[in-house]
N, C-alpha and C positions, 0 to 999 in steps of 0.2 A: 192514647188513653190518658197520658199525663196532661195533654192539652185540654182534653174534655173535662178532666177533674178540676183544673184551674179555672176554666170557664164557669163550671158549676158553682164553685166557691165565690167567684166574682159576682155572679147573678144572685146568689144567696145573700151576699153582703149588701148589694144594692137593695134587694127586697127588704132586708132587715132595717136598713136606714130609712127607707120609705115608710115602713110600718111604724117606726119610732116617731118620725115626723108627723105622720097622720094622727097617731095616738096622742102626741103632745098637743096638736092643734085642737083635737076633740076635747081633751081635758081642759085646756085653757078656755075654750068656749063654754063648756058645761059647768066647770067649777070655778071659773075666773081665777085660776092660779096665777095667770099673768097679772102684773100690777095695773089693772085697768084704772082703778081709782087714782093712783098716782099720776098716770099719764093724762087722764082727764083733768086732774087738778092743775097740772103744769100748763096745759093748754089754756085753761080758764085763767090761771094766774097771769099768763103772758098777754092774752088779748082781751080779757075782761068780759067775754061772753060765756055761753054755756059750754064751751070747749069744742064746738062744731067746726071752728076754723082751724086750719093748719098753721101753726106758728111759723113754719118755714116760708109762708107766703108774705110775712111781714118783717121778719128779722133780716137786716142787711140786704134788703131786696129793693129794687128800683120802684116797686109799687108803693112802698112806704115813702119814698122820696116824692113821688107824684102826688099821693094823697095829702102829704103834709106840707107841700109847697104853697106859696102864694099863687093865686091865679091872676096873671097879668091883665086879663081883660077887665077886671074890676078896679085896677089901680088902687088897691086898698092901702091905707095908711093907718098906723096905730102907734101910740106913744109907748105902750107896753106890749110885750109879747111873752107868752109862756111856752117854752119848748119842753115837750114831755112825751109821755107814752099814753096808755089807756087811762091812767088816773087823771091826766089833763084832758084827754079827748072827751071824757065823760062829764067834765065839769061845765056848768052853766055860768060861764064867766060874766055874761051880760047881766045876770041876776046877782052874782057875787059882788060885782063892782059896777053898779049902774051909773056912777058919775065919772067913770074913766073910759078912755079909749084903750081897749085891751083886746088882743087877738089871740085866739086859741090855735096853737100849732102843736097839738098833741096827736100822736098816731099810735093806735093800739098795737102792741107787740114790738114797738120800736126800741132800739138800743142807742147808746151814746154815739156809736158809729153812724147810725141812721140819722141822728141829729146833725152830725158833721156833714153828711152827704147832702142834706137838704138845707143847709145854712144859707146858700146863695138866695134861695127863694124866700127864706125868712127875712133876710136883710132887705128885700124889696119893700117890706113894710115901712122901712126907715124908722125903726123904733128908737126910743131914747134909752129904754131899759129892757133887759131880757131876763126873765126868771127861768132858771134851769132846774127842771124837776124831772129827771130821767135817771136811768141806771138800774131801775128795779129789775128789768128783764135781764140785764147783764148778770146780775147776782143770781137770778133764778136759773139761768142756763150755764152757770159756773164759768163765765168768762174770768180770766185771771185778774186779780185786783190791780196788779201793776198796769195791765193793758187798759182797764176801765179808767184808772186815774189819769193815765197819759192822754186818753181821749178827752176827758173832762178838761184837762189843762189846755189842750189844743183848742177846744171849743171856746173856753174863756179868752184865750189869746186872740183868736179870730174875731170875737165880738169886740174886744178892746181895740183891735186894729181898725175895726169899722166904726169906732167911736160910739159904741153901744155899751152902756154900763151893765155888766153881768151881776145878777143876784143868784148865788148858789143856794139851793135848798137841799137838805140832807136826803139821802136815799132812805126811804122808810124801811124799818126792820120788820120783815114779815112775821106774822103771828101764826095762829093755829091753822094750818093748811097742809095737806099731804105733800105739796110741792116745796114746803119750807122745811129746812133741816137746821140743826144746830150749827153746822159748818157755814151755811149760807147766812145765818144771823151773825156769826163771827166775821165773815167777809164784809158784810154791810157795815158793821161797826168799825172795822179797820179802814174801809174806804171813807167813811164819814170823818174819821179822825184826820185822815190825810187831806180831805177836802177842806176841813176847817182850818188846817195849817196853811194850805194853799191860799185860801181866802184872806187870811191874816197877812200873809207875805205880800199879796197883791193889793192889799187894802181895798177889798170889795166885801159887800155884805154876805154873811153866811147865816141862813135860817135853819136852826136845828129843830126840826119838827118833832123828832123823837123824844125831846125833853118832856113834851106834854102829851104825845100821842102813843108812846110806847113805854114798856117796862122791860124787865129782864127776859120776859117771854116774847117780846116783840110787840106788834100793834095790840093795843088794848081792845077787848071784845066790843066795847061800845063805839069804837072808832071805825070798825070795819065790818063788812058783811061776809067776808070769806077769808080773812087773815091777810089779804093782799090789797084789795080795793077799798076805797073809803065809803063808809055809810054817811048818813046825813050829819051826824055829830062830827065825824071826821072831816067832812068837807067844810063845815062851819069853823072848826078849829084851824084848818089849813088857811081858810080865808082870813081869819083874824090875825094869823101870823104874817101873812103877806101884806095886809092892808097898809101898814106904815110905810111900805116901800113902793106902793103903786102910785104912779103919777096921775093925778086926776086932771080932768078937762079933756076937751075934744082934741083930735089929731090935727096936726098942722096940715094945711091945704097945699103948701108949696111942694 
């Protein structure tokens, strides 16, 4: 009799847990008590589309390396290259810098580690100058600032070892977006301070985009369409900040 009673309580407990799980799922679907907006915003912030893509397909994934690498069949050469994430991938560099040889190596959803992973393919371009415009996704997914900075420094060192001049651009401080929090803004500011100090120590250019594109609340509304990605005015401001550092003229043929 004791065994039967224990079994009864066990099945009652399992049934109660199942009922709670089912009820929670129904409530989440009906009343959206689960933070759907925040999840959608984070996806959109990472890959720059409507949130339908899964960020795990792009972050630290070989697919990002494949998409962002040079294609050897074209034997492409470029004097300038921009290494970035969706902000770079969405840019029309041929219109921004029509007089320059410049290659777009931006991958939506990529991180600084992804840039390191695909650097060999980027170096196949034989660039003279590389603009580093990445790290936004690292901040959004809460990668530790120490780790982000260490990977930035490794990317800079690898570029210099390959005789490519790095130009470091500040990580944009996110603005009004559910995926952006005060902590993430603080982390971005801390990272940018360390990047500026690194650039000074290594005697390489540092472009502080936030000086003109952001305020205490992050990206200014006129600069962005979602608090993360750049609107038309933001892209123009970004272009104007980069322009003095872009090497003009065609790529070398050798």
